[in-house]
mmCIF file of the N, C-alpha and C atoms, coordinates in Angstrom:
data_MODEL
# 
_entry.id   MODEL 
# 
loop_
_atom_site.group_PDB 
_atom_site.id 
_atom_site.type_symbol 
_atom_site.label_atom_id 
_atom_site.label_alt_id 
_atom_site.label_comp_id 
_atom_site.label_asym_id 
_atom_site.label_entity_id 
_atom_site.label_seq_id 
_atom_site.pdbx_PDB_ins_code 
_atom_site.Cartn_x 
_atom_site.Cartn_y 
_atom_site.Cartn_z 
_atom_site.occupancy 
_atom_site.B_iso_or_equiv 
_atom_site.pdbx_formal_charge 
_atom_site.auth_seq_id 
_atom_site.auth_comp_id 
_atom_site.auth_asym_id 
_atom_site.auth_atom_id 
_atom_site.pdbx_PDB_model_num 
ATOM 1   N N  . MET A 1 1  ? 103.791 81.950  83.258  1.00 0.00 ? 1  MET A N  1 
ATOM 2   C CA . MET A 1 1  ? 102.684 83.061  83.563  1.00 0.00 ? 1  MET A CA 1 
ATOM 3   C C  . MET A 1 1  ? 102.550 82.753  81.424  1.00 0.00 ? 1  MET A C  1 
ATOM 4   N N  . ASN A 1 2  ? 100.808 82.388  82.096  1.00 0.00 ? 2  ASN A N  1 
ATOM 5   C CA . ASN A 1 2  ? 99.873  81.251  81.135  1.00 0.00 ? 2  ASN A CA 1 
ATOM 6   C C  . ASN A 1 2  ? 98.879  82.219  80.979  1.00 0.00 ? 2  ASN A C  1 
ATOM 7   N N  . PHE A 1 3  ? 99.023  83.124  81.035  1.00 0.00 ? 3  PHE A N  1 
ATOM 8   C CA . PHE A 1 3  ? 97.948  84.270  80.635  1.00 0.00 ? 3  PHE A CA 1 
ATOM 9   C C  . PHE A 1 3  ? 97.607  84.976  79.160  1.00 0.00 ? 3  PHE A C  1 
ATOM 10  N N  . LEU A 1 4  ? 97.525  85.541  78.660  1.00 0.00 ? 4  LEU A N  1 
ATOM 11  C CA . LEU A 1 4  ? 97.079  85.722  76.777  1.00 0.00 ? 4  LEU A CA 1 
ATOM 12  C C  . LEU A 1 4  ? 97.554  87.203  77.018  1.00 0.00 ? 4  LEU A C  1 
ATOM 13  N N  . GLU A 1 5  ? 97.203  87.700  78.006  1.00 0.00 ? 5  GLU A N  1 
ATOM 14  C CA . GLU A 1 5  ? 97.687  89.433  77.777  1.00 0.00 ? 5  GLU A CA 1 
ATOM 15  C C  . GLU A 1 5  ? 98.688  89.441  78.471  1.00 0.00 ? 5  GLU A C  1 
ATOM 16  N N  . ASP A 1 6  ? 99.924  88.493  79.734  1.00 0.00 ? 6  ASP A N  1 
ATOM 17  C CA . ASP A 1 6  ? 100.708 88.194  80.654  1.00 0.00 ? 6  ASP A CA 1 
ATOM 18  C C  . ASP A 1 6  ? 102.070 87.810  78.409  1.00 0.00 ? 6  ASP A C  1 
ATOM 19  N N  . ARG A 1 7  ? 101.962 86.868  78.364  1.00 0.00 ? 7  ARG A N  1 
ATOM 20  C CA . ARG A 1 7  ? 102.335 86.360  76.829  1.00 0.00 ? 7  ARG A CA 1 
ATOM 21  C C  . ARG A 1 7  ? 102.097 88.295  75.723  1.00 0.00 ? 7  ARG A C  1 
ATOM 22  N N  . LEU A 1 8  ? 101.343 88.142  75.665  1.00 0.00 ? 8  LEU A N  1 
ATOM 23  C CA . LEU A 1 8  ? 101.876 89.239  74.856  1.00 0.00 ? 8  LEU A CA 1 
ATOM 24  C C  . LEU A 1 8  ? 102.921 90.148  75.126  1.00 0.00 ? 8  LEU A C  1 
ATOM 25  N N  . ILE A 1 9  ? 102.920 90.715  76.873  1.00 0.00 ? 9  ILE A N  1 
ATOM 26  C CA . ILE A 1 9  ? 103.560 91.895  77.753  1.00 0.00 ? 9  ILE A CA 1 
ATOM 27  C C  . ILE A 1 9  ? 104.420 91.212  77.093  1.00 0.00 ? 9  ILE A C  1 
ATOM 28  N N  . ILE A 1 10 ? 105.069 90.055  77.515  1.00 0.00 ? 10 ILE A N  1 
ATOM 29  C CA . ILE A 1 10 ? 106.326 89.519  77.593  1.00 0.00 ? 10 ILE A CA 1 
ATOM 30  C C  . ILE A 1 10 ? 106.793 89.938  76.058  1.00 0.00 ? 10 ILE A C  1 
ATOM 31  N N  . LYS A 1 11 ? 106.119 88.979  75.251  1.00 0.00 ? 11 LYS A N  1 
ATOM 32  C CA . LYS A 1 11 ? 106.527 89.291  73.348  1.00 0.00 ? 11 LYS A CA 1 
ATOM 33  C C  . LYS A 1 11 ? 107.225 90.819  73.427  1.00 0.00 ? 11 LYS A C  1 
ATOM 34  N N  . LYS A 1 12 ? 106.267 91.524  74.088  1.00 0.00 ? 12 LYS A N  1 
ATOM 35  C CA . LYS A 1 12 ? 106.271 93.177  73.282  1.00 0.00 ? 12 LYS A CA 1 
ATOM 36  C C  . LYS A 1 12 ? 108.166 93.784  74.260  1.00 0.00 ? 12 LYS A C  1 
ATOM 37  N N  . LEU A 1 13 ? 108.110 93.712  75.557  1.00 0.00 ? 13 LEU A N  1 
ATOM 38  C CA . LEU A 1 13 ? 109.444 93.933  76.464  1.00 0.00 ? 13 LEU A CA 1 
ATOM 39  C C  . LEU A 1 13 ? 110.228 92.628  75.346  1.00 0.00 ? 13 LEU A C  1 
ATOM 40  N N  . SER A 1 14 ? 110.343 91.366  75.282  1.00 0.00 ? 14 SER A N  1 
ATOM 41  C CA . SER A 1 14 ? 111.292 90.798  74.635  1.00 0.00 ? 14 SER A CA 1 
ATOM 42  C C  . SER A 1 14 ? 112.001 91.527  73.457  1.00 0.00 ? 14 SER A C  1 
ATOM 43  N N  . GLU A 1 15 ? 110.546 92.332  72.416  1.00 0.00 ? 15 GLU A N  1 
ATOM 44  C CA . GLU A 1 15 ? 110.977 93.036  71.174  1.00 0.00 ? 15 GLU A CA 1 
ATOM 45  C C  . GLU A 1 15 ? 112.135 94.147  71.557  1.00 0.00 ? 15 GLU A C  1 
ATOM 46  N N  . LYS A 1 16 ? 111.306 94.305  72.514  1.00 0.00 ? 16 LYS A N  1 
ATOM 47  C CA . LYS A 1 16 ? 111.915 95.726  72.807  1.00 0.00 ? 16 LYS A CA 1 
ATOM 48  C C  . LYS A 1 16 ? 113.478 96.548  73.256  1.00 0.00 ? 16 LYS A C  1 
ATOM 49  N N  . TYR A 1 17 ? 113.330 95.538  74.200  1.00 0.00 ? 17 TYR A N  1 
ATOM 50  C CA . TYR A 1 17 ? 114.577 95.182  75.323  1.00 0.00 ? 17 TYR A CA 1 
ATOM 51  C C  . TYR A 1 17 ? 116.108 93.943  74.530  1.00 0.00 ? 17 TYR A C  1 
ATOM 52  N N  . ASN A 1 18 ? 115.662 93.028  72.856  1.00 0.00 ? 18 ASN A N  1 
ATOM 53  C CA . ASN A 1 18 ? 116.203 92.222  72.178  1.00 0.00 ? 18 ASN A CA 1 
ATOM 54  C C  . ASN A 1 18 ? 116.936 91.162  72.983  1.00 0.00 ? 18 ASN A C  1 
ATOM 55  N N  . LEU A 1 19 ? 115.308 90.409  74.233  1.00 0.00 ? 19 LEU A N  1 
ATOM 56  C CA . LEU A 1 19 ? 116.185 89.702  74.733  1.00 0.00 ? 19 LEU A CA 1 
ATOM 57  C C  . LEU A 1 19 ? 114.965 88.434  74.838  1.00 0.00 ? 19 LEU A C  1 
ATOM 58  N N  . THR A 1 20 ? 115.462 87.620  74.802  1.00 0.00 ? 20 THR A N  1 
ATOM 59  C CA . THR A 1 20 ? 114.387 86.355  75.605  1.00 0.00 ? 20 THR A CA 1 
ATOM 60  C C  . THR A 1 20 ? 112.968 86.220  76.000  1.00 0.00 ? 20 THR A C  1 
ATOM 61  N N  . SER A 1 21 ? 111.701 85.809  75.573  1.00 0.00 ? 21 SER A N  1 
ATOM 62  C CA . SER A 1 21 ? 111.143 85.050  76.057  1.00 0.00 ? 21 SER A CA 1 
ATOM 63  C C  . SER A 1 21 ? 110.723 84.921  77.927  1.00 0.00 ? 21 SER A C  1 
ATOM 64  N N  . SER A 1 22 ? 112.130 83.671  77.886  1.00 0.00 ? 22 SER A N  1 
ATOM 65  C CA . SER A 1 22 ? 112.464 83.887  78.987  1.00 0.00 ? 22 SER A CA 1 
ATOM 66  C C  . SER A 1 22 ? 113.398 84.383  79.692  1.00 0.00 ? 22 SER A C  1 
ATOM 67  N N  . GLU A 1 23 ? 114.084 85.071  79.266  1.00 0.00 ? 23 GLU A N  1 
ATOM 68  C CA . GLU A 1 23 ? 114.645 86.470  79.517  1.00 0.00 ? 23 GLU A CA 1 
ATOM 69  C C  . GLU A 1 23 ? 114.428 87.268  81.272  1.00 0.00 ? 23 GLU A C  1 
ATOM 70  N N  . ILE A 1 24 ? 113.005 87.268  79.667  1.00 0.00 ? 24 ILE A N  1 
ATOM 71  C CA . ILE A 1 24 ? 112.015 88.013  80.732  1.00 0.00 ? 24 ILE A CA 1 
ATOM 72  C C  . ILE A 1 24 ? 111.359 87.660  81.527  1.00 0.00 ? 24 ILE A C  1 
ATOM 73  N N  . GLU A 1 25 ? 110.407 86.363  81.607  1.00 0.00 ? 25 GLU A N  1 
ATOM 74  C CA . GLU A 1 25 ? 110.138 85.522  82.510  1.00 0.00 ? 25 GLU A CA 1 
ATOM 75  C C  . GLU A 1 25 ? 111.231 85.498  83.946  1.00 0.00 ? 25 GLU A C  1 
ATOM 76  N N  . GLU A 1 26 ? 111.985 85.440  83.957  1.00 0.00 ? 26 GLU A N  1 
ATOM 77  C CA . GLU A 1 26 ? 113.307 85.061  85.011  1.00 0.00 ? 26 GLU A CA 1 
ATOM 78  C C  . GLU A 1 26 ? 113.393 86.288  85.830  1.00 0.00 ? 26 GLU A C  1 
ATOM 79  N N  . ILE A 1 27 ? 113.388 88.161  85.061  1.00 0.00 ? 27 ILE A N  1 
ATOM 80  C CA . ILE A 1 27 ? 113.917 89.137  85.453  1.00 0.00 ? 27 ILE A CA 1 
ATOM 81  C C  . ILE A 1 27 ? 112.238 89.407  86.115  1.00 0.00 ? 27 ILE A C  1 
ATOM 82  N N  . VAL A 1 28 ? 111.033 88.770  85.722  1.00 0.00 ? 28 VAL A N  1 
ATOM 83  C CA . VAL A 1 28 ? 110.196 88.739  86.138  1.00 0.00 ? 28 VAL A CA 1 
ATOM 84  C C  . VAL A 1 28 ? 110.000 88.658  88.369  1.00 0.00 ? 28 VAL A C  1 
ATOM 85  N N  . LYS A 1 29 ? 110.487 86.947  87.643  1.00 0.00 ? 29 LYS A N  1 
ATOM 86  C CA . LYS A 1 29 ? 110.607 85.515  88.949  1.00 0.00 ? 29 LYS A CA 1 
ATOM 87  C C  . LYS A 1 29 ? 111.633 86.665  89.974  1.00 0.00 ? 29 LYS A C  1 
ATOM 88  N N  . SER A 1 30 ? 112.245 86.974  89.413  1.00 0.00 ? 30 SER A N  1 
ATOM 89  C CA . SER A 1 30 ? 113.014 87.903  90.729  1.00 0.00 ? 30 SER A CA 1 
ATOM 90  C C  . SER A 1 30 ? 112.241 88.373  91.603  1.00 0.00 ? 30 SER A C  1 
ATOM 91  N N  . LEU A 1 31 ? 112.011 88.910  90.727  1.00 0.00 ? 31 LEU A N  1 
ATOM 92  C CA . LEU A 1 31 ? 111.391 90.596  91.819  1.00 0.00 ? 31 LEU A CA 1 
ATOM 93  C C  . LEU A 1 31 ? 110.709 89.951  93.259  1.00 0.00 ? 31 LEU A C  1 
ATOM 94  N N  . PHE A 1 32 ? 109.523 88.582  92.473  1.00 0.00 ? 32 PHE A N  1 
ATOM 95  C CA . PHE A 1 32 ? 109.246 88.207  93.913  1.00 0.00 ? 32 PHE A CA 1 
ATOM 96  C C  . PHE A 1 32 ? 110.003 87.073  94.199  1.00 0.00 ? 32 PHE A C  1 
ATOM 97  N N  . LEU A 1 33 ? 111.091 86.623  94.015  1.00 0.00 ? 33 LEU A N  1 
ATOM 98  C CA . LEU A 1 33 ? 111.947 85.750  94.636  1.00 0.00 ? 33 LEU A CA 1 
ATOM 99  C C  . LEU A 1 33 ? 112.276 86.065  95.557  1.00 0.00 ? 33 LEU A C  1 
ATOM 100 N N  . PHE A 1 34 ? 113.182 87.550  95.634  1.00 0.00 ? 34 PHE A N  1 
ATOM 101 C CA . PHE A 1 34 ? 113.629 89.012  96.228  1.00 0.00 ? 34 PHE A CA 1 
ATOM 102 C C  . PHE A 1 34 ? 113.215 89.021  97.536  1.00 0.00 ? 34 PHE A C  1 
ATOM 103 N N  . MET A 1 35 ? 111.002 89.328  97.099  1.00 0.00 ? 35 MET A N  1 
ATOM 104 C CA . MET A 1 35 ? 110.548 89.990  97.973  1.00 0.00 ? 35 MET A CA 1 
ATOM 105 C C  . MET A 1 35 ? 110.491 88.923  98.916  1.00 0.00 ? 35 MET A C  1 
ATOM 106 N N  . ARG A 1 36 ? 110.344 87.695  98.853  1.00 0.00 ? 36 ARG A N  1 
ATOM 107 C CA . ARG A 1 36 ? 110.396 86.174  99.507  1.00 0.00 ? 36 ARG A CA 1 
ATOM 108 C C  . ARG A 1 36 ? 111.432 86.759  100.280 1.00 0.00 ? 36 ARG A C  1 
ATOM 109 N N  . ASP A 1 37 ? 112.071 86.350  99.623  1.00 0.00 ? 37 ASP A N  1 
ATOM 110 C CA . ASP A 1 37 ? 113.420 86.025  100.753 1.00 0.00 ? 37 ASP A CA 1 
ATOM 111 C C  . ASP A 1 37 ? 114.143 86.973  101.737 1.00 0.00 ? 37 ASP A C  1 
ATOM 112 N N  . LYS A 1 38 ? 113.885 88.413  101.394 1.00 0.00 ? 38 LYS A N  1 
ATOM 113 C CA . LYS A 1 38 ? 113.637 89.787  102.061 1.00 0.00 ? 38 LYS A CA 1 
ATOM 114 C C  . LYS A 1 38 ? 112.908 89.752  103.114 1.00 0.00 ? 38 LYS A C  1 
ATOM 115 N N  . ILE A 1 39 ? 111.294 89.379  102.963 1.00 0.00 ? 39 ILE A N  1 
ATOM 116 C CA . ILE A 1 39 ? 110.504 88.407  104.033 1.00 0.00 ? 39 ILE A CA 1 
ATOM 117 C C  . ILE A 1 39 ? 110.694 88.395  105.182 1.00 0.00 ? 39 ILE A C  1 
ATOM 118 N N  . LYS A 1 40 ? 111.870 86.879  104.677 1.00 0.00 ? 40 LYS A N  1 
ATOM 119 C CA . LYS A 1 40 ? 111.718 85.606  105.364 1.00 0.00 ? 40 LYS A CA 1 
ATOM 120 C C  . LYS A 1 40 ? 113.284 86.041  106.464 1.00 0.00 ? 40 LYS A C  1 
ATOM 121 N N  . ASP A 1 41 ? 114.290 87.028  105.666 1.00 0.00 ? 41 ASP A N  1 
ATOM 122 C CA . ASP A 1 41 ? 115.489 88.027  106.347 1.00 0.00 ? 41 ASP A CA 1 
ATOM 123 C C  . ASP A 1 41 ? 114.850 88.485  107.877 1.00 0.00 ? 41 ASP A C  1 
ATOM 124 N N  . GLU A 1 42 ? 113.987 89.576  106.773 1.00 0.00 ? 42 GLU A N  1 
ATOM 125 C CA . GLU A 1 42 ? 113.355 90.536  107.663 1.00 0.00 ? 42 GLU A CA 1 
ATOM 126 C C  . GLU A 1 42 ? 112.890 90.197  109.401 1.00 0.00 ? 42 GLU A C  1 
ATOM 127 N N  . TYR A 1 43 ? 111.946 88.881  109.128 1.00 0.00 ? 43 TYR A N  1 
ATOM 128 C CA . TYR A 1 43 ? 110.638 88.654  109.975 1.00 0.00 ? 43 TYR A CA 1 
ATOM 129 C C  . TYR A 1 43 ? 111.496 89.025  111.797 1.00 0.00 ? 43 TYR A C  1 
ATOM 130 N N  . ASN A 1 44 ? 111.246 89.407  112.744 1.00 0.00 ? 44 ASN A N  1 
ATOM 131 C CA . ASN A 1 44 ? 111.480 89.027  113.467 1.00 0.00 ? 44 ASN A CA 1 
ATOM 132 C C  . ASN A 1 44 ? 110.635 88.533  114.248 1.00 0.00 ? 44 ASN A C  1 
ATOM 133 N N  . PRO A 1 45 ? 110.217 87.524  114.725 1.00 0.00 ? 45 PRO A N  1 
ATOM 134 C CA . PRO A 1 45 ? 108.945 86.771  115.302 1.00 0.00 ? 45 PRO A CA 1 
ATOM 135 C C  . PRO A 1 45 ? 109.255 87.611  117.468 1.00 0.00 ? 45 PRO A C  1 
ATOM 136 N N  . GLU A 1 46 ? 110.286 88.295  117.682 1.00 0.00 ? 46 GLU A N  1 
ATOM 137 C CA . GLU A 1 46 ? 110.653 87.988  119.094 1.00 0.00 ? 46 GLU A CA 1 
ATOM 138 C C  . GLU A 1 46 ? 110.017 89.261  119.317 1.00 0.00 ? 46 GLU A C  1 
ATOM 139 N N  . GLN A 1 47 ? 110.225 90.375  118.178 1.00 0.00 ? 47 GLN A N  1 
ATOM 140 C CA . GLN A 1 47 ? 109.286 91.266  117.924 1.00 0.00 ? 47 GLN A CA 1 
ATOM 141 C C  . GLN A 1 47 ? 107.669 91.424  117.912 1.00 0.00 ? 47 GLN A C  1 
ATOM 142 N N  . ASP A 1 48 ? 107.582 90.676  116.782 1.00 0.00 ? 48 ASP A N  1 
ATOM 143 C CA . ASP A 1 48 ? 106.393 89.692  116.160 1.00 0.00 ? 48 ASP A CA 1 
ATOM 144 C C  . ASP A 1 48 ? 106.572 91.899  115.234 1.00 0.00 ? 48 ASP A C  1 
ATOM 145 N N  . SER A 1 49 ? 107.805 91.794  114.701 1.00 0.00 ? 49 SER A N  1 
ATOM 146 C CA . SER A 1 49 ? 107.823 92.835  113.667 1.00 0.00 ? 49 SER A CA 1 
ATOM 147 C C  . SER A 1 49 ? 108.121 92.751  111.945 1.00 0.00 ? 49 SER A C  1 
ATOM 148 N N  . TYR A 1 50 ? 107.896 92.907  111.125 1.00 0.00 ? 50 TYR A N  1 
ATOM 149 C CA . TYR A 1 50 ? 107.493 92.915  110.172 1.00 0.00 ? 50 TYR A CA 1 
ATOM 150 C C  . TYR A 1 50 ? 107.104 94.123  108.864 1.00 0.00 ? 50 TYR A C  1 
ATOM 151 N N  . PRO A 1 51 ? 108.750 92.867  107.640 1.00 0.00 ? 51 PRO A N  1 
ATOM 152 C CA . PRO A 1 51 ? 109.236 94.525  107.174 1.00 0.00 ? 51 PRO A CA 1 
ATOM 153 C C  . PRO A 1 51 ? 108.339 94.569  106.069 1.00 0.00 ? 51 PRO A C  1 
ATOM 154 N N  . SER A 1 52 ? 108.612 95.833  105.661 1.00 0.00 ? 52 SER A N  1 
ATOM 155 C CA . SER A 1 52 ? 107.824 96.625  104.370 1.00 0.00 ? 52 SER A CA 1 
ATOM 156 C C  . SER A 1 52 ? 108.285 97.692  103.554 1.00 0.00 ? 52 SER A C  1 
ATOM 157 N N  . PHE A 1 53 ? 108.766 97.244  102.159 1.00 0.00 ? 53 PHE A N  1 
ATOM 158 C CA . PHE A 1 53 ? 109.723 97.936  101.081 1.00 0.00 ? 53 PHE A CA 1 
ATOM 159 C C  . PHE A 1 53 ? 108.970 98.132  100.348 1.00 0.00 ? 53 PHE A C  1 
ATOM 160 N N  . ARG A 1 54 ? 109.835 99.445  99.845  1.00 0.00 ? 54 ARG A N  1 
ATOM 161 C CA . ARG A 1 54 ? 109.044 99.426  97.635  1.00 0.00 ? 54 ARG A CA 1 
ATOM 162 C C  . ARG A 1 54 ? 110.561 99.675  97.216  1.00 0.00 ? 54 ARG A C  1 
ATOM 163 N N  . ILE A 1 55 ? 110.190 98.584  95.783  1.00 0.00 ? 55 ILE A N  1 
ATOM 164 C CA . ILE A 1 55 ? 110.419 98.938  95.062  1.00 0.00 ? 55 ILE A CA 1 
ATOM 165 C C  . ILE A 1 55 ? 110.623 99.683  93.751  1.00 0.00 ? 55 ILE A C  1 
ATOM 166 N N  . LEU A 1 56 ? 111.057 100.301 93.562  1.00 0.00 ? 56 LEU A N  1 
ATOM 167 C CA . LEU A 1 56 ? 110.970 101.546 92.921  1.00 0.00 ? 56 LEU A CA 1 
ATOM 168 C C  . LEU A 1 56 ? 109.783 101.150 91.264  1.00 0.00 ? 56 LEU A C  1 
ATOM 169 N N  . ASN A 1 57 ? 109.054 101.476 91.179  1.00 0.00 ? 57 ASN A N  1 
ATOM 170 C CA . ASN A 1 57 ? 108.725 101.135 89.519  1.00 0.00 ? 57 ASN A CA 1 
ATOM 171 C C  . ASN A 1 57 ? 107.877 100.106 89.309  1.00 0.00 ? 57 ASN A C  1 
ATOM 172 N N  . PHE A 1 58 ? 108.007 99.219  90.990  1.00 0.00 ? 58 PHE A N  1 
ATOM 173 C CA . PHE A 1 58 ? 107.109 98.129  90.775  1.00 0.00 ? 58 PHE A CA 1 
ATOM 174 C C  . PHE A 1 58 ? 106.005 98.158  92.162  1.00 0.00 ? 58 PHE A C  1 
ATOM 175 N N  . GLY A 1 59 ? 106.121 98.480  93.609  1.00 0.00 ? 59 GLY A N  1 
ATOM 176 C CA . GLY A 1 59 ? 104.902 99.122  94.450  1.00 0.00 ? 59 GLY A CA 1 
ATOM 177 C C  . GLY A 1 59 ? 105.418 98.715  95.796  1.00 0.00 ? 59 GLY A C  1 
ATOM 178 N N  . ARG A 1 60 ? 105.086 98.499  96.638  1.00 0.00 ? 60 ARG A N  1 
ATOM 179 C CA . ARG A 1 60 ? 104.804 99.482  97.922  1.00 0.00 ? 60 ARG A CA 1 
ATOM 180 C C  . ARG A 1 60 ? 104.590 97.727  98.365  1.00 0.00 ? 60 ARG A C  1 
ATOM 181 N N  . PHE A 1 61 ? 105.713 97.173  99.083  1.00 0.00 ? 61 PHE A N  1 
ATOM 182 C CA . PHE A 1 61 ? 105.628 95.771  99.961  1.00 0.00 ? 61 PHE A CA 1 
ATOM 183 C C  . PHE A 1 61 ? 104.742 96.007  101.061 1.00 0.00 ? 61 PHE A C  1 
ATOM 184 N N  . PHE A 1 62 ? 103.943 94.927  101.647 1.00 0.00 ? 62 PHE A N  1 
ATOM 185 C CA . PHE A 1 62 ? 104.013 94.579  103.443 1.00 0.00 ? 62 PHE A CA 1 
ATOM 186 C C  . PHE A 1 62 ? 103.113 93.899  103.869 1.00 0.00 ? 62 PHE A C  1 
ATOM 187 N N  . ILE A 1 63 ? 103.753 93.173  104.609 1.00 0.00 ? 63 ILE A N  1 
ATOM 188 C CA . ILE A 1 63 ? 102.021 91.412  105.386 1.00 0.00 ? 63 ILE A CA 1 
ATOM 189 C C  . ILE A 1 63 ? 101.327 92.673  105.646 1.00 0.00 ? 63 ILE A C  1 
ATOM 190 N N  . PRO A 1 64 ? 100.033 92.157  105.218 1.00 0.00 ? 64 PRO A N  1 
ATOM 191 C CA . PRO A 1 64 ? 98.668  92.382  106.054 1.00 0.00 ? 64 PRO A CA 1 
ATOM 192 C C  . PRO A 1 64 ? 98.511  92.474  107.472 1.00 0.00 ? 64 PRO A C  1 
ATOM 193 N N  . THR A 1 65 ? 97.986  92.341  108.325 1.00 0.00 ? 65 THR A N  1 
ATOM 194 C CA . THR A 1 65 ? 97.437  92.621  109.360 1.00 0.00 ? 65 THR A CA 1 
ATOM 195 C C  . THR A 1 65 ? 96.890  91.269  109.975 1.00 0.00 ? 65 THR A C  1 
ATOM 196 N N  . LYS A 1 66 ? 95.739  90.140  108.383 1.00 0.00 ? 66 LYS A N  1 
ATOM 197 C CA . LYS A 1 66 ? 95.357  88.586  108.582 1.00 0.00 ? 66 LYS A CA 1 
ATOM 198 C C  . LYS A 1 66 ? 96.579  88.020  108.526 1.00 0.00 ? 66 LYS A C  1 
ATOM 199 N N  . MET A 1 67 ? 97.376  88.408  107.420 1.00 0.00 ? 67 MET A N  1 
ATOM 200 C CA . MET A 1 67 ? 98.848  87.244  107.463 1.00 0.00 ? 67 MET A CA 1 
ATOM 201 C C  . MET A 1 67 ? 99.430  87.372  108.403 1.00 0.00 ? 67 MET A C  1 
ATOM 202 N N  . GLN A 1 68 ? 99.645  88.683  109.375 1.00 0.00 ? 68 GLN A N  1 
ATOM 203 C CA . GLN A 1 68 ? 100.648 88.740  110.166 1.00 0.00 ? 68 GLN A CA 1 
ATOM 204 C C  . GLN A 1 68 ? 100.091 87.637  111.745 1.00 0.00 ? 68 GLN A C  1 
ATOM 205 N N  . LYS A 1 69 ? 98.300  88.166  111.690 1.00 0.00 ? 69 LYS A N  1 
ATOM 206 C CA . LYS A 1 69 ? 98.182  86.358  112.525 1.00 0.00 ? 69 LYS A CA 1 
ATOM 207 C C  . LYS A 1 69 ? 98.531  85.697  112.264 1.00 0.00 ? 69 LYS A C  1 
ATOM 208 N N  . HIS A 1 70 ? 97.768  84.973  110.611 1.00 0.00 ? 70 HIS A N  1 
ATOM 209 C CA . HIS A 1 70 ? 98.133  83.420  110.270 1.00 0.00 ? 70 HIS A CA 1 
ATOM 210 C C  . HIS A 1 70 ? 99.696  83.059  110.874 1.00 0.00 ? 70 HIS A C  1 
ATOM 211 N N  . ILE A 1 71 ? 100.343 84.151  110.187 1.00 0.00 ? 71 ILE A N  1 
ATOM 212 C CA . ILE A 1 71 ? 102.058 83.852  110.228 1.00 0.00 ? 71 ILE A CA 1 
ATOM 213 C C  . ILE A 1 71 ? 102.464 83.472  112.453 1.00 0.00 ? 71 ILE A C  1 
ATOM 214 N N  . LYS A 1 72 ? 101.670 83.992  112.677 1.00 0.00 ? 72 LYS A N  1 
ATOM 215 C CA . LYS A 1 72 ? 101.875 84.116  114.155 1.00 0.00 ? 72 LYS A CA 1 
ATOM 216 C C  . LYS A 1 72 ? 101.693 83.073  114.424 1.00 0.00 ? 72 LYS A C  1 
ATOM 217 N N  . GLU A 1 73 ? 100.183 82.025  114.704 1.00 0.00 ? 73 GLU A N  1 
ATOM 218 C CA . GLU A 1 73 ? 99.372  81.287  114.568 1.00 0.00 ? 73 GLU A CA 1 
ATOM 219 C C  . GLU A 1 73 ? 100.451 80.270  114.373 1.00 0.00 ? 73 GLU A C  1 
ATOM 220 N N  . LYS A 1 74 ? 100.736 80.200  113.171 1.00 0.00 ? 74 LYS A N  1 
ATOM 221 C CA . LYS A 1 74 ? 101.360 79.360  112.238 1.00 0.00 ? 74 LYS A CA 1 
ATOM 222 C C  . LYS A 1 74 ? 102.696 78.937  113.074 1.00 0.00 ? 74 LYS A C  1 
ATOM 223 N N  . THR A 1 75 ? 103.553 80.529  113.599 1.00 0.00 ? 75 THR A N  1 
ATOM 224 C CA . THR A 1 75 ? 104.315 79.759  114.154 1.00 0.00 ? 75 THR A CA 1 
ATOM 225 C C  . THR A 1 75 ? 105.260 78.749  115.730 1.00 0.00 ? 75 THR A C  1 
ATOM 226 N N  . ILE A 1 76 ? 103.982 79.781  116.295 1.00 0.00 ? 76 ILE A N  1 
ATOM 227 C CA . ILE A 1 76 ? 103.116 79.148  117.559 1.00 0.00 ? 76 ILE A CA 1 
ATOM 228 C C  . ILE A 1 76 ? 102.994 78.239  117.465 1.00 0.00 ? 76 ILE A C  1 
ATOM 229 N N  . LYS A 1 77 ? 102.117 77.007  116.967 1.00 0.00 ? 77 LYS A N  1 
ATOM 230 C CA . LYS A 1 77 ? 101.572 75.613  116.373 1.00 0.00 ? 77 LYS A CA 1 
ATOM 231 C C  . LYS A 1 77 ? 102.603 75.020  116.374 1.00 0.00 ? 77 LYS A C  1 
ATOM 232 N N  . SER A 1 78 ? 104.200 75.085  115.152 1.00 0.00 ? 78 SER A N  1 
ATOM 233 C CA . SER A 1 78 ? 105.171 74.688  114.538 1.00 0.00 ? 78 SER A CA 1 
ATOM 234 C C  . SER A 1 78 ? 106.252 74.532  115.987 1.00 0.00 ? 78 SER A C  1 
ATOM 235 N N  . LYS A 1 79 ? 106.374 75.840  116.822 1.00 0.00 ? 79 LYS A N  1 
ATOM 236 C CA . LYS A 1 79 ? 106.875 75.585  117.955 1.00 0.00 ? 79 LYS A CA 1 
ATOM 237 C C  . LYS A 1 79 ? 106.469 74.509  118.810 1.00 0.00 ? 79 LYS A C  1 
ATOM 238 N N  . LYS A 1 80 ? 105.162 74.576  119.338 1.00 0.00 ? 80 LYS A N  1 
ATOM 239 C CA . LYS A 1 80 ? 104.258 73.633  119.989 1.00 0.00 ? 80 LYS A CA 1 
ATOM 240 C C  . LYS A 1 80 ? 104.763 72.327  119.807 1.00 0.00 ? 80 LYS A C  1 
ATOM 241 N N  . ASP A 1 81 ? 104.870 72.041  118.230 1.00 0.00 ? 81 ASP A N  1 
ATOM 242 C CA . ASP A 1 81 ? 104.652 70.609  117.330 1.00 0.00 ? 81 ASP A CA 1 
ATOM 243 C C  . ASP A 1 81 ? 106.517 70.509  118.208 1.00 0.00 ? 81 ASP A C  1 
ATOM 244 N N  . GLU A 1 82 ? 107.167 70.622  118.053 1.00 0.00 ? 82 GLU A N  1 
ATOM 245 C CA . GLU A 1 82 ? 108.366 70.726  117.577 1.00 0.00 ? 82 GLU A CA 1 
ATOM 246 C C  . GLU A 1 82 ? 108.800 70.063  119.263 1.00 0.00 ? 82 GLU A C  1 
ATOM 247 N N  . SER A 1 83 ? 108.031 70.965  120.279 1.00 0.00 ? 83 SER A N  1 
ATOM 248 C CA . SER A 1 83 ? 108.487 70.961  121.869 1.00 0.00 ? 83 SER A CA 1 
ATOM 249 C C  . SER A 1 83 ? 107.757 69.068  122.543 1.00 0.00 ? 83 SER A C  1 
ATOM 250 N N  . VAL A 1 84 ? 106.803 68.607  121.294 1.00 0.00 ? 84 VAL A N  1 
ATOM 251 C CA . VAL A 1 84 ? 106.620 67.602  121.423 1.00 0.00 ? 84 VAL A CA 1 
ATOM 252 C C  . VAL A 1 84 ? 107.349 67.007  121.347 1.00 0.00 ? 84 VAL A C  1 
# 
């Protein structure tokens, strides 16, 4: 988190909740790690289904169609490479 606006927001949050800046950064990063892990765990290549979910007060998350095609192509390519 290098942008000045990010730093100011982190500073305000750390003062408001009496936490250090690094603790606030870890909280923010943990949301993105959670999303990454949830998508990895719930992706089903056999059914070609991708998870979508909502985190309260943060947003709704899903895999866009264009990215789904990219993931599918990458998965197919890696399976072909493994079989050779």
